[in-house]
N, C-alpha and C positions, 0 to 999 in steps of 0.2 A: 413684062415687068421692067420698068425703067431703071437705069443705073442709079438714080437718086433713091428709088424705093429700096434697091438692094443695099445701097450705102446705109440707109436708115436702119434696115434690118441688122446689118453688121454692128452698127453703133449701139442699138438697143438690146442686142443679144445678151442674156444673162447666163454666163458660163456656169455659175454656181447652180442655177435651176436645172441646167442640162447635165450636171454631173451624174455619171452612171447611165445616161440615156443613150441608146443606140437606135435611132429611128430615122426614117426617110419620109419627108412630107412632100408629096407631089402636088403641084398646083397646075390646074388646067384653066387658063383664062379664056373666056369667050371672045375677048377683044384684044388679046395680046398673045405672045408666045408662051409655051409651057416652060415651067421652071420647077426645080426640086431643091429642097434643103436637106442636107445630110447633117444630122446632129449626132455627134459621136463623142460621148464622155466629156462634155464641156467645150467642144469645138463646133464651129458652124462652117459649112461650105455651101455655097450657092452655085447651082449649075443650070444652064439652059437645057431645054429638051425634056425627054421623058425617061424616067428610071424604069428598069425592067421589073423591079419587085419592091414598090414602095410600101411603107407601113400603113399609110393612109393617103388617099387621093381626094383632093378638094377641087371642085369645079365652081367657078364664079366669074363675075366680071372684075376687071381691075378696080373699078370704083367700089364694089362691094368689099374687095380685099382691103383697100385703103381705109374704108369706113370701119371695118372690123378691127384692123390693126391700130387705128387711132382712137378707138373707143366710141365712135359716133354710131356704130351699128353693133347691136348685140349679136354675137355669132350664133347663138341658139335661135334667136328670132329669125335671122337670115336663113338658117337651116329649115326652120318650121314653115317659112313662107316661100321656100323654093328658090331663094336667091343664091343659096349655097347648097351644093350637093356633095355628099361625102360617101366614100366607099372604103372598105378595109377597116382598120381599127379606128373607128370614128371618135372614140373617147380621147385619142391623142390630140384631136383638133381642139379640145377644151384646154389643152396645156399651152397653146400658142401664146395666150396673154401672159402666162408666167414666164415663158421663154423670151418673150419680147415685150417687157413691161414698158408702158408709156410714161417714163419719168426722166 
């Protein structure tokens, strides 16, 4: 995940949507390094590497990630077509668009 992508996530993060949420989103990129997001009651921390006990793990290419985050790719479609793989609490993945609205 490039620094610009991380910066965009930080800018787009909706602290209000994350109020009361304590979750770890692990991202495994097929073409980039692993990262994880720690959402803790309205705060966001982005880390490189792999977390020992994530709430949900998502595997995809960085292109698929960008497409999902900017609304060009439907996350459910990416999941159904195998472009995105998820393990753990997969329903959390559906909350990414509310945590990082594109506005």
